[in-house]
Every structure is written in C-alpha cells, then in structure tokens.
C-alpha positions as CSV (number, residue, x, y, z in Angstrom):
1,M,-8.7,-39.0,-41.3
2,E,-9.6,-42.7,-40.4
3,Q,-8.2,-41.5,-37.0
4,E,-10.5,-38.5,-36.8
5,N,-13.4,-40.6,-38.4
6,N,-12.9,-43.1,-35.1
7,P,-15.4,-42.3,-32.5
8,G,-13.1,-43.8,-29.8
9,N,-9.8,-42.1,-30.9
10,L,-12.2,-38.5,-30.6
11,K,-13.6,-39.2,-27.5
12,Q,-9.8,-39.8,-26.1
13,E,-8.8,-36.5,-28.0
14,V,-11.8,-34.9,-26.0
15,I,-10.8,-35.8,-22.9
16,Q,-7.2,-35.0,-23.2
17,L,-8.2,-31.5,-24.1
18,K,-10.6,-31.0,-21.4
19,K,-7.5,-32.0,-19.0
20,E,-5.3,-29.6,-20.8
21,L,-7.7,-26.4,-20.6
22,D,-8.4,-27.4,-16.9
23,T,-4.7,-27.2,-16.3
24,L,-4.1,-23.8,-18.5
25,N,-6.9,-22.4,-17.0
26,K,-5.3,-22.9,-13.4
27,E,-2.0,-21.6,-14.6
28,K,-3.9,-18.6,-16.5
29,E,-5.6,-17.7,-13.2
30,T,-2.5,-18.2,-10.9
31,W,-0.7,-15.9,-13.0
32,F,-3.6,-13.5,-13.2
33,Q,-3.8,-13.3,-9.3
34,K,-0.1,-13.1,-9.1
35,K,-0.6,-9.7,-11.6
36,E,-3.3,-8.6,-9.4
37,S,-1.3,-8.8,-5.9
38,L,1.6,-7.2,-7.5
39,K,-0.5,-4.4,-8.4
40,K,-1.9,-4.1,-4.9
41,V,1.6,-4.1,-3.1
42,I,2.8,-2.0,-5.8
43,Q,-0.1,0.7,-5.1
44,E,0.5,0.4,-1.1
45,K,4.2,1.4,-1.7
46,I,3.5,4.2,-4.1
47,Q,1.6,5.6,-1.6
48,I,4.1,5.0,1.3
49,V,6.9,6.6,-1.1
50,R,4.5,9.6,-1.7
51,K,3.7,10.2,1.8
52,E,7.8,9.8,2.7
53,K,8.7,12.0,0.0
54,Q,6.6,14.8,0.8
55,T,7.8,14.7,4.5
56,T,11.5,14.6,3.0
57,D,10.8,17.7,0.6
58,Q,9.4,19.5,3.9
59,S,12.4,18.2,5.9
60,F,14.6,19.9,3.2
61,Q,13.0,22.9,3.2
62,Q,13.5,23.2,6.5
63,V,17.0,22.2,6.4
64,R,17.5,24.5,3.7
65,Q,16.1,27.6,6.2
66,L,18.1,26.5,9.5
67,Q,21.4,26.6,7.1
68,Q,20.5,30.3,6.2
69,E,19.8,30.9,9.7
70,R,22.8,29.8,10.7
71,N,25.0,31.2,8.6
72,K,23.6,34.7,9.2
73,L,24.6,33.9,13.1
74,N,28.0,32.4,12.2
75,S,28.5,35.5,10.1
76,E,27.0,37.9,12.5
77,V,29.1,36.5,14.9
78,K,32.2,36.7,12.8
79,Q,31.6,40.3,12.5
80,L,31.1,41.1,16.4
81,I,34.5,39.1,16.8
82,N,35.6,41.5,14.3
83,K,34.1,44.5,16.0
84,I,35.4,43.3,19.6
85,K,38.9,42.9,18.6
86,T,38.9,46.3,17.6
87,V,37.4,47.6,21.0
88,Q,39.5,45.5,22.8
89,E,42.7,47.3,21.3
90,K,41.2,50.3,22.3
91,K,40.7,49.7,25.5
92,K,44.1,48.0,26.1
93,S,45.7,51.4,24.5
94,L,43.5,53.3,27.3
95,F,44.5,50.7,30.2
96,S,47.8,51.6,29.2
97,K,47.5,55.3,29.0
98,Y,45.3,55.6,32.6
99,H,48.2,53.0,34.1
100,I,44.6,50.8,34.7
101,K,46.2,47.3,36.5
102,R,42.5,45.4,36.6
103,D,39.5,45.5,34.5
104,P,37.2,48.4,35.9
105,S,34.1,46.4,35.0
106,S,34.9,44.6,38.6
107,S,35.2,47.8,39.8
108,I,32.1,48.9,38.9
109,K,30.4,46.0,40.1
110,S,32.0,46.3,43.7
111,I,31.1,50.4,43.5
112,E,27.2,49.6,42.7
113,Q,27.4,46.6,46.0
114,L,29.3,49.1,48.1
115,E,26.5,51.8,47.6
116,T,23.8,49.0,48.2
117,K,25.3,48.1,51.5
118,I,25.3,52.2,52.7
119,E,22.1,52.5,51.4
120,T,20.5,49.3,53.0
121,E,22.6,48.4,56.1
122,A,22.7,50.6,59.2
123,L,26.7,51.0,59.4
124,K,28.7,52.7,62.4
125,P,30.1,55.9,60.9
126,K,33.3,54.9,60.9
127,E,32.6,51.6,59.1
128,E,30.3,53.5,56.7
129,K,33.4,56.3,56.2
130,K,35.5,53.1,55.3
131,V,33.5,52.3,52.4
132,M,32.8,55.2,51.4
133,D,36.5,56.0,51.1
134,K,36.4,52.2,49.1
135,I,33.8,54.0,46.4
136,K,36.0,57.2,46.2
137,E,39.4,54.9,45.7
138,L,37.2,52.7,42.8
139,K,35.9,55.7,41.2
140,K,39.4,56.6,40.6
141,I,39.7,53.6,38.2
142,Y,36.7,53.7,36.6
143,G,34.1,56.1,37.5
144,Q,35.8,59.4,36.7
145,K,37.4,57.9,33.3
146,G,33.8,58.0,30.8
147,E,36.5,57.0,28.2
148,V,37.6,54.0,29.6
149,S,34.4,53.3,30.9
150,A,32.3,53.9,27.7
151,V,35.0,51.2,26.0
152,V,34.7,48.2,28.6
153,E,30.9,48.4,28.6
154,E,30.8,48.5,24.5
155,A,33.6,45.4,25.0
156,N,31.0,43.9,27.7
157,K,28.0,44.4,25.6
158,L,29.6,42.8,22.5
159,S,31.0,40.0,24.6
160,K,27.2,39.4,25.7
161,E,26.0,40.0,22.1
162,I,28.8,37.3,21.1
163,E,27.1,35.0,23.2
164,E,23.8,35.4,22.8
165,K,24.7,35.0,18.7
166,R,26.6,31.7,19.9
167,K,23.9,30.4,21.6
168,L,21.5,30.8,19.0
169,A,23.6,29.4,16.7
170,D,24.0,26.1,19.0
171,E,20.4,25.6,18.9
172,V,19.9,26.0,15.3
173,H,22.8,23.5,14.6
174,K,21.3,21.2,16.9
175,K,17.9,21.6,15.0
176,L,19.4,21.2,11.8
177,Q,21.6,17.9,12.8
178,E,18.0,16.6,14.0
179,Q,16.1,17.8,10.7
180,R,19.3,15.7,8.7
181,K,18.6,12.6,10.5
182,Q,14.9,12.7,9.2
183,Q,16.7,13.2,5.8
184,N,17.8,9.6,6.2
185,N,14.3,9.0,4.8
186,F,15.5,9.6,1.4
187,N,17.2,6.5,1.2
188,H,14.5,4.9,2.0
189,I,12.9,6.5,-0.7
190,I,15.2,5.2,-2.9
191,E,15.2,2.1,-1.9
192,S,11.5,2.1,-2.1
193,S,11.7,3.3,-5.6
194,K,14.2,0.7,-7.0
195,E,12.0,-1.9,-5.2
196,I,8.9,-0.7,-6.9
197,L,10.6,-0.7,-10.2
198,Q,11.6,-4.5,-9.4
199,L,8.0,-5.5,-8.3
200,K,6.8,-3.6,-11.6
201,T,8.7,-5.8,-13.8
202,E,7.7,-8.8,-12.2
203,Q,4.1,-7.4,-12.7
204,E,4.7,-7.1,-15.9
205,T,6.5,-10.6,-16.4
206,A,3.0,-12.1,-15.0
207,F,0.8,-10.2,-16.7
208,N,2.5,-12.0,-19.9
209,K,2.2,-15.1,-18.5
210,F,-1.5,-14.2,-18.1
211,I,-2.0,-13.4,-21.8
212,E,0.3,-16.4,-22.8
213,Y,-1.5,-18.7,-21.3
214,K,-5.0,-17.4,-22.0
215,Q,-4.0,-17.3,-25.3
216,M,-3.4,-21.0,-25.2
217,F,-6.1,-21.3,-23.3
218,T,-8.7,-20.0,-26.0
219,K,-7.0,-21.9,-28.7
220,A,-7.3,-25.2,-26.8
221,N,-11.0,-24.4,-26.1
222,Q,-11.6,-23.6,-29.9
223,I,-10.2,-26.7,-30.7
224,L,-11.9,-28.9,-28.1
225,R,-15.5,-26.9,-29.7
226,E,-14.3,-28.3,-33.2
227,K,-13.7,-31.8,-32.0
228,L,-17.0,-31.9,-29.9
229,Q,-18.9,-30.3,-32.9
230,A,-17.1,-33.4,-34.9
231,M,-18.2,-36.2,-32.7
232,N,-21.7,-34.6,-32.5
233,N,-21.7,-34.9,-36.2
234,M,-20.3,-38.4,-36.1
235,Q,-23.2,-38.8,-33.5
236,K,-25.6,-37.9,-36.1
237,Q,-24.2,-39.3,-39.1
238,F,-24.2,-42.8,-36.9
239,L,-28.0,-42.5,-35.9
240,Q,-28.8,-41.6,-39.2
241,R,-27.0,-44.8,-40.5
242,R,-28.6,-47.2,-38.0
243,N,-32.0,-45.2,-39.0
244,D,-31.6,-45.8,-42.8
245,K,-30.4,-49.6,-41.9
246,K,-33.4,-50.1,-39.9
247,L,-35.6,-48.9,-42.3
248,K,-34.0,-50.7,-45.1
249,K,-34.9,-53.5,-43.4
250,Q,-38.1,-52.9,-42.8
251,L,-38.6,-52.8,-46.4
252,Q,-37.4,-56.0,-47.2
253,E,-39.1,-57.5,-44.8
254,Q,-42.4,-55.8,-45.9
255,E,-41.2,-57.0,-49.4
256,Q,-40.7,-60.6,-48.5
257,L,-44.0,-60.4,-46.7
258,K,-45.7,-59.3,-49.8
259,E,-44.2,-61.8,-51.7
260,K,-45.1,-64.6,-49.0
261,T,-48.3,-63.4,-49.0
262,R,-49.3,-63.5,-52.9
263,Q,-47.7,-66.9,-52.7
264,V,-50.4,-68.1,-50.3
265,E,-53.0,-66.5,-52.1
266,E,-52.1,-68.5,-55.6
267,K,-52.5,-71.4,-53.3
268,I,-55.6,-70.8,-52.0
269,K,-57.1,-70.0,-55.6
270,T,-55.7,-73.2,-56.9
271,K,-56.9,-75.3,-54.0
272,K,-53.7,-76.2,-52.6
273,K,-52.8,-77.3,-49.1
274,L,-52.1,-74.3,-46.7
275,T,-49.4,-75.0,-43.8
276,N,-49.6,-73.2,-40.7
277,E,-46.6,-70.9,-41.7
278,D,-49.0,-69.7,-44.8
279,L,-52.0,-69.6,-42.3
280,L,-49.5,-67.2,-40.1
281,I,-48.6,-65.7,-43.2
282,F,-52.0,-64.7,-44.5
283,Q,-53.3,-63.6,-41.4
284,Q,-49.9,-60.7,-41.0
285,G,-51.0,-59.6,-44.8
C-alpha cells in the first residue's frame, strides 16, 4: 500500500508500462502484418491452382476422348486384320487353284502402263504387236479371272484401310502423349495444395499470436490507465493538502495578527510606549 501511494514508485511503474505497451504493440502489429501477408499469398496461390485445375480438367476430358478414339481405331484395325486374314486365305486358295505364281496386282499395274504406252506413244507396228502380246499374256494371269481380281482388290483395299487406320491411331496416340505431358500439372496442383494448407496453418498461428498480443496489450493498457488515474488522484490529493496547509497557515497568521493588533490597541489605551514592531502591526491591522 505504501509503495502504491509513493508517487516516485508509481511514476516508475507508468514508465515501465509504457515501454511494455510499446513492445507489445510492435509484436501485435508484426503478427498482424504477417497474417495479412500470408493471406495475400494464399489468395494468389488459390487463384493459380484454380486456373491450373481448370486446364487440367479440360486436359483429362481430352485424354478420355482421345483414349476412346484410339481404342475405337485399334478395335477397327483388329477387325480389319481378322477380315484380311480370311481374304488372304481365300486369295492363297485361288492362286493355288489357278496356278498363279505371282501377285496379280503387279500384273494389272503393268497392263495399265502398257495400255497407256500404246495410247500415248507412236510405236512401230512390230513394237506395238509386242506390247499387245504382253498385255494379252498379263490378262491371262489377271484380267480374265474375275474371281481372283475381286479377292486381290479386296485384299488391297483392306490393306490400305488398315494402313490408314493405323496412321490415324498413331496420330491420336501422339496427341494423347502430348495431353499426358500437360497432366504433369496435376502433380504441381497437389504440391501447391499442400503448400496452401501449410500456409493456412502458418496464417492461423500468426492470427492466434496477434490475438494473444492484442489481449496482452489491452490488459497492459488498462493497467496503465488505472496507474495514470491513481497518479492523477495523488496529484489532486497533494494539491489539496498543500492548499489546506497554506490556508491553515494563513488563518494562523491572521489570528496572530489580530492578537498582536489587540495588544497594540491595549497599549494605546493605557498610553504605553509603542515599539516600531507595534507600529508596523498597527498599520497592518
């Protein structure tokens, strides 16, 4: 109690509290700024992840479409291969039946070339006869056997179709590989999401620290106000006591002056000799 009523001690407590408040306020603002900074970083990263996820979702959709397209083409190729196997067996059987030694497809190509030669070139009769004989010979192998030509044409058509389907399937596969490379962003999204969770944990810690120092600041500030109020009260009490003491002294001096004045007046009545002090008192009275 005596320490609390001591103005010197109270003043030191106020100085110490102000220093403590300054420190607490700096800590409070530091944690607040950190919380706000983390909040901004988190928002930016969330925006980036959302855009990446949108791109990745579109990529996944394209991958599914490409997989379906590739699977369809591979299935068609498989069906065509099974079909051409049957045709090749039939072709092999017909070649054996008609004693064909070489693929007639080369014969028809030769026939077409020879016929074009007759139509476009000015051949001598002997040369033209030789070409015509060659065409007849080739037609014996291919042109006169419609059954064989139909099978060969079907086999060639299937072979060409298989080649085209495979080419398309390869192109789709390349596109699929490119899309899968883009899906590497998915791993980045996962890592970014983990990083965001970590940053949110740090933000929560910063917020809790901010609240902690804010509460400490508020409590210390309240104590400071109470100390300042106590100092103000002590100051008022000190002034009151000083004024009371001064007034009491003035009253005492007035009473003393009255008494001395009365004594001087008594001397005057009794015609006693007055001293210089008596004269001064009489003048003051």
